[in-house]
N, C-alpha and C positions, 0 to 999 in steps of 0.2 A: 822675277827676272826683269832687268831694266836694259833697254837699248838706248845708247846715246850716240847720235849721229855725229861722228867726227872721223873723216877718212884720213888714212895715212898719207903723208906727203910722198910724191913720186920720187923714184930714185934719181940721184944726181948723175945722170948719164946723158950722152948725146952732146951735140954742139951747143955752145952758148950763142944765142942769137941777139943781134942788135934790134932796136925798136922797129926799124923799117922792115927787116926781114920777118919779124914777129907779126907785123901788121899784114904783110903780103901772104904769109902762110895761114893766118887766121881767116883771110878771105878765101883762100883756096879750100880750106876745110868747110867753110860755110857753103861754098859752091858745091861741094860733094854732098852735103846734107840736102841742099836744094835739089840736086839731081835725083837723089833718092825720093824726095817728096813728090817731085813732078812725075816720076815713074808710077808711084802709087796712085796719084790723082788721075792720071790718064788711063791706067789699066785696071783699076779696081772695078768690080762688076756691080756691087751693091751701091744703092744710093747713099748709104751712110758714109761710104768712102768717096765716090766720084762726085757727089753733090755737096754733102755737109763737110767732107774732109776730116772725119774723126779718126785721124791717124797721126803718127809721129815717127821721126827718124832721128838717130843720133849716132855719134862716134864716141867710143870709149877707149881708154888706154888698155894695154894688155892686162894690167892689174885690176881693171874694172872701174876706173875713175871716169866720170862723165866729162867729156872734153868739149864737144860741140853739139848743140841741140837744134839750132835753126828755129823756124817758125812752127813750133809744135805746141799742142795743148800742154800747159805746164804740169797738169796732174800726171801726165805720162812720163815726163823726162827729167824731173828734178830729184826726187828721193827714191827712185826705184830701179832705173837701169843698172846702177852699180850693184845692187843686190842681185839682180838677174844675172849679170855677168859673172859675179862671184859664185853664184850657184852653178853656173856652167863649168867653172873651173873646179868646183868641188866634185862634180860628177864626172867631168872629163878633164883631168889635170893636164893632159897633153893634146890639145885640139890640133887637128890636122887640116891642111888645105883641102877644100872640097866639102868640109863639114857644114851642116846647117842644123840648127836646133829650134824646135817649136816649144815655146814656153808660155804658159798662161796660168801657172799655179800661184794663187795668192799666198800660199804658205811657203813659197820659195822665192819671194822677191817681186812677183808681178802684182799688178793693181787688182784686177779681178778676172774671173774666168772668161769674160766676154772679150777681153783684149788679148788677141793672139799675137805674140811676138816671134819674130825670127831673128836669132842671133847667129852671126857668121864670124868666125875668127879669121883675121887677116894674117896669113902665115907667109913668111918669105921663102926664098928658094932653098935656104938651109934648114927649113922646118922650124924656125923661131916664130913664136906667136908675138906679133907686133901690136895689133889693135884688135878691137871687136866693133863690128857695126851691128846696129839693132834697128829693125823696122817693126812697128807695132800698129795694128789695125783693129779697131772695134768691129765686132762681128754683128751681122744682122741676126744670126742664129748660131749658137755655140753648143747645141744639143740639150738645152734645158728641157725639163719635163713639160713645160708649156712654151708656146712659140714666142719667146722673148729672150733677150740677153740680160734683162734686168728682172730678177725674180725676188722682189723685196719681201714677199711673204714666206720664203723658204725657211723652215725651222733649222735646217742644216744643209750641208753640201750634198747629201744624198737626195733630199727632197728637191734641191735645186736641180740636180741631174746633169749639170754640164760635164762634158769631157774635160778632164784635167790632165795637162801635159807638163810635168815638172822637169823641164829641160830634156826633151825627147829628141833624139837624132832623127831628122826627116830627110836629110841628104847625106850620103856617104860617097866621097870621091865625085861630087857634083851630080850624083844620080839619086832620084827619089827613092825613099824607103816606102814602097808601094803598100805594104801591109798597114802602115799608119794612115795613109790616105784613104784606104778602103774603110777603115774604122770610122773615120770622120764622115765619109759619104753615106755610110749606113745609118748614122745617128742624126745627121743634120738634115732638116726638112727640105731645103732647096739645095741639093748637093752641087748642082752645076754652078750655082751662084757662089757657094763657098769655095769650090775649086778655083773659080776665076779669081776670087779675092786672095786665096792662098798663093796663086802664081804671081799676083801683083805684089804681095808682101815679100815673097821670096826674090822676085826680080829686083825690087827696090834694094834689098840687102846685097844682092850680087852686084848691082850697079855701084854701091858704095865700096864693096871689096875691090872691084876692078879699078875704080878711080884712085883708091889709096895705093894700090900696087903701081899704077902708072905714075902717081906723084912721087913714090919712092924711087922709081927708075930715073926720074928727072932730077931730084935733089938729094937722094940718099936717105937711108934709114936713120943715120945719125942725126941728120937735120930734123927729121920728123920727131925723133925721140926728144931732141932738145926743145923743139917747139912745144911738145906736150908738157914738158916740165915747166918751161917758162910761161906758157899760157895759163897754166893752173896757178903758178905763183903770182902772175899779174892779176888774175881774178881775186885771189886772196888779198893782195895788197889793196886793190880798189875797195873791196868790201870792208877791210879793216879801217881804212881811212874814212869811209862813209860812217861807220859805227862810232868812231872816235869823235865825230862832229855832232852826234846826237846827244840829247839830254839824258842823264842817267835816271833810271826809275824802274819800278816794278809795278805791274798791274795784273789783277785777276779779273777776267770777264767770264760771264756765264750765259748760257742759252739753253733751249730745250727743243729737240726735234718733235714734230707733231706726233700724236698717237698713231700707231701703226700696227699691222699684224704682228703678234708676238710681243709687242710693247704697248699695251693699252693706255698707259699713262705717258707715253712718249719717252724720250731719252734725254735726261739732263746731262749736260757736259760743261766743263769749264777748262780754261787755259790760263796758266800763269806765265807771263812774259817778263823777262828781266833784260834791260838794256844796260850793258856795262862798258861804257866808253873807255874807261881806264885800261881795260883788257882787250878792247876791240872785239867784244863778243856779244852775241844775243843768245839768250837761253829761253827755250820754250818747254814748259813742263806740262805734260798731258796725263800724268800718272794718277791723279786724284779724280778718277772717273769710274763709272760702273764697269762691271765685268761684261764679257761678251753676252749677247742676247740671242734668243731663239728667233732670229730674223735675218734677212739678207743685208741689214744695215751695217754690220760690223765692218770696220775698216781693216784692210790688210796693213802690214807694216809699211809697205811702200806708200800707200795712200795716206796713212797717218803722218809719216815724215814729210811727204810732199805737201800736204795741206798746210802744215805749219810753215814750211819754207815759202809757200806762195804768199801767205799772210805777211811774212817778213819782207820778201822781195817786192811786194806791192807797196811797201812803206819806205823804200830807199831809192836811190838814184837808179832809174831804169836802164842806164847805159852800162851798169856793172854786168860783166859776163855771167851767165848762168852756167857755171861749171863747178867741178868738185873743189876747185880752189876757193871760190867764194863761199861754197857750202861749208867749208871748214870753219867759218866764222859764226856758224849757227849750230848750237847744240840742241837737239830735240830729245827729251827724255820720255821714253815710252815704258809701259808696263805690260808684262805677259798676261794673256787672257783678259785684255781690256777692250772695250767696245771701240775705243779710239787708240789702240795700241798695237800689240802683236797678237793676232788671233791664234787660238788653238784649233787644230783640225778636230772635229768636222764642222765647226761653226761656219755658217755661210758668209761670204763677203760679196754677194752678188751685186750690190749697188755701192761698192766701196769707192768709186770715183766721183760720186755725186753728193748724195744727201748729207751724211755726217761729215764728209770731207769738206763740203761747202761750209758747214757750221764751224768746223775747226778753223779753217782759214779766216773766216769772218771774225771769229773770236780774237785771233792773233792780230789782225790789222786794226780791229777796234781797240784792243789793248795798247797798241802802238800809238793810236790817237789819244788815248787817255794819258799816256806817259809824257807826251809833248805836243804843244800846239804846232799846227802846220805840218803834221806828219800823220801817217796811218791813213785809214779809210773808214767810212761807214761800211755797212754790210751789203754785199752783193745779193741780188735776188737768188733764191734757192729753190730746189725741187724740180723734178721732171714732171711737168703737168701733162695733160693729154695732148698739148701742142707739140710735145716731144715723145710721143708714144711709139712703141713698136706695134705696127699694124700688121695684121695677117688675115688670111682667109683664102678663098678660091676666087680667082678673077674670072667672072662669068663671060668676059669678052674672049678669053682664050681657053678656059677650063683648067688653067694651070694654077698651082698654089703659089702664094707670095708671102714673104716675110721681109719687112724692112722697117728701120727706124726713121721717122720723119722729123724734120726740124723746121717747123713752120711758125713758131712763136717763142722767142727767147725771153728770159728774165731780164729785169733792168739792172744796170750797173750801179755801183755805189758812188755817192758824192764824195769828193776828196778835198784836200786843202787848196787845190789849184784849179779844179774843173768840176763840171757837172758829171753825172753818171753816164756811162756808155750805153746807148740804147740797146744794142744787140750783143750785150755781154754774154748772155746765155747762162753761165754760172761761173763761179770762181775757178773751178778746175780747168775749164776750157780757155779761160782768159780772153774770150772774144775771138779765138782762132777759128771756131766752127762757123761755116757759112750758112746763111739763112736759105732754106730751100726755095726754089722757084715754084710758084703755085702751078704753073702749066706743066712743068716737068713732073712734079709729084702726081698730078692728075693723069699724066700719061703713063707713069710707071706703076701706079696702083689704082684700083677701081674706086677712087674716092673723088668727091667734089669738095673743094674748099670754098665755102660760101662767104667767109668774112675773115679779114685780118686787118686790124686797125689798132691804133694807140688807144689805151684806156685812160681818158683824162682824169686828173686829180688822184692818180694812184702813185705818184712819185713820193719819195720821202722828202719832205720839205726841209730846206736848209739854206745856209749862205750859199753853198753849192748843193743843188738838189740831186737826189738820186734820179735815175731814169725811170719812167713809168712802166707799168706792165702793159702787155698787149692782150687784146681779145681776139680769139680764134674760134671759128666754128666750121666744122666739117662733118661729112657723113658719107656713107657708101654710095657707089653708083651701081645700084642693083645688088641683090644678095645681102650678106651680113659680113661685117668686119669685127674682129676682136682688137681692142686697143688696150695695151698693157703699159702702165706707167707707174711711177712711184713719187707722188707729189709730196711737197713739204711747204710750210709757210702759209697754209690756209688758216691755221690757228695761232701759231707763233710767228709773226711777221719779221722782216729783216730790220734790224735796229739801226738807228742813226748814231752819229758820233759827235761829241763836243757840242751838245745841244740840238743836233739835228733830229728830225722826227723819223719814225719808222716808215718804210714803204707800205703800201696797201697789201693786205694778204692776197694770196692766190685763191682761185676757186675752180671747181670742176662740176659741170652740170650736163644733163642730157635734155635736149629739146625733143619732146614727144611729137607724134604726128599731128596732134591738134595744136601745137605751138606752145604748150605749157612747158615750163622748165622745172626740173627737179634735181636736187643735189645727188651726186653719185659718190662712191667711196673714194677716199684719198689715194687708194692703191688699187689699180686694175687687177684683173681684166674687166672691161665693160664691153658688152656685145651691143653693137649698134646695127639695127636693121634698116632696110630700105625705107626711106621716108623719115627716119630719125636723124638727129645730129648730136655730135659731142661738142660741148662748148667749154673753152678754157680761158681763164684770165690768169696770166702769169704774175709772178711777184714783182712788185716795185722795189727798187733799191733804196737804201737808207740815205738820209740827208746828212750833210756835214756842216756844223755850225748852226746857230739859231736862225730860224727862217726870217725873223724881222731884221736881220742884218744883210739880207740879199739885196743887191742893187735894184732899185725900183725899175730902171730901164730893162733889166734882165727879166723881171717879173712881167712887165708889160709885153715884152717879146714873147714870153711863154704863153700869155693869153692869146695874142694875135695868131700864134702858130698852132694853137689847140692843145698844148700840153696841159694847161690848167684852165679853169674857168675864172671869170672875173670875181665870182663870189669867193673862191678860194684865195685869190690874190688879196682880197680885202680881209678875210677872216683869219688866214693863216700867216700870210707874208706881211700883212698890215700895210698894203699898198693901195691907195685910192687911184682910180683911173678917171680921166675925163671922158666926155662923150665920144671922142675920137680914139679912145683906147690908149692914150698916152698917160704917163704918170702925172698925177696932180700933186705937186710938191707940198702945198699947204695941207691938203687932206691927208697925205701920207705922214707929214710931220705930226699932225694931231693924233693919228692912230698910233704912231710909234711912241709919242710922248706919254700917251695913256698906258701903253705897255710898260714903259720905263717906270712910271709912277706906281703901277700895280706891283711890279717886281720889287721896287724899293720898299 
């Protein structure tokens, strides 16, 4: 079976809008999504929501087309909300006002079981389904058999253990279906935290519903229907024009995920990308890849599609709207029962938003760089190192259990044709939208002490535009023992550069014993850290773009002054000589680079 992502065009109904009115209504829809996001950020109970902001909000048409996504992690809102909304219509063809549906099934359009979505149909006074609003929030605990929402070692969904909700009605006529909530509270380890997060996600979706109903009272449903049609057409026209300006070409790139539980040799994957300017289309083919594996690494269909789309949209004009109209210009070919395709139940998709999704998106943007100069990107740092672990245990300060994902050390961003890598990118799927935790807040919320967080010099992928370096993070428990569960990648197979750029430094995970000695720990947790011990993480550096010896000497000197790289690396890798004051030495640099040119010749 093959899935090709190409959404149908919306119906030709509603008012035809002029450019000014289209712009005004686009901002009104953006404001609705922003209100939804603010609701979630202010009312979410777990740190993964109210601190890191690992959530997303969007508005879809009644047919399930992504209309407005706002400032959301791209892995959540590009190639999946449409699948979720269509699953809702499959199970509930006539949604009613007051309905709300809980959806986290990776087999029915969601990303992975840890992302709880609430879908609310927006229904007018005549009972006509007009739009759907969706709020999605990553959970600190989703009922897995161990205290984490990422269970990379799970051989199947049964060992994973998460509660799976394939579009389950949790509100009817605006009233909670209490039996569903009781099931969650009996299975989830810190139920009052989950209940608070559930109310935050539900409230976010209801805010979106109310705002759309108010907007319809103001301008009329015909105007909103016309806006949806014209906004999607505008997105498609922008994307088509951008693709027609690109060079034609086909490239196949390959990579390998590090060895992992269930896949002792790692997972080799490849992507073939074709840019077809004459047709205004980009095609991404992921079918020539291994079958699903006995591990939580398998991608859901939503994550496979979205990862490919992220790689494409990272390579074109960033002002193009991310909506179903622009998505029509990208075809993603997937295969049934493929590790980066369409999973078969009961294969686990526990880490479908991170590890292999990052690898797929990186392959696509690196292929775009191979097809044409000054486009695409190198590879973004990948993997969930211990600096982004789910930590759990009993807080000896209160005697209460705790479970939360911390975000205290992101991966480095990729170098590109116009800029250096983004330091706090985290990973390709989050797109830099997740916030870095405050040390003080994390220490207040969990019984941990963060002893160190700093840049790791010389870990950037060197290039004309360098990747961002990795970070070094070291933390441990404040009394008692904590369990840290993570799912790292990139400690063996680092993030590659593009167009002559070098790879970023690999990640690393170690434990500091009580006597100060360091020893490596498994790439995949859990790791138990006792009082007096510490967990140390070095995150992945991003790949560089373009040959390092073409980087401007002044930029290299600035990197040395600011501590990104050492003077030795400036000389040996970038071929830049510095004088005693740390400024570029033009003659010395010319000699170093002429030797490089002679050697290459």
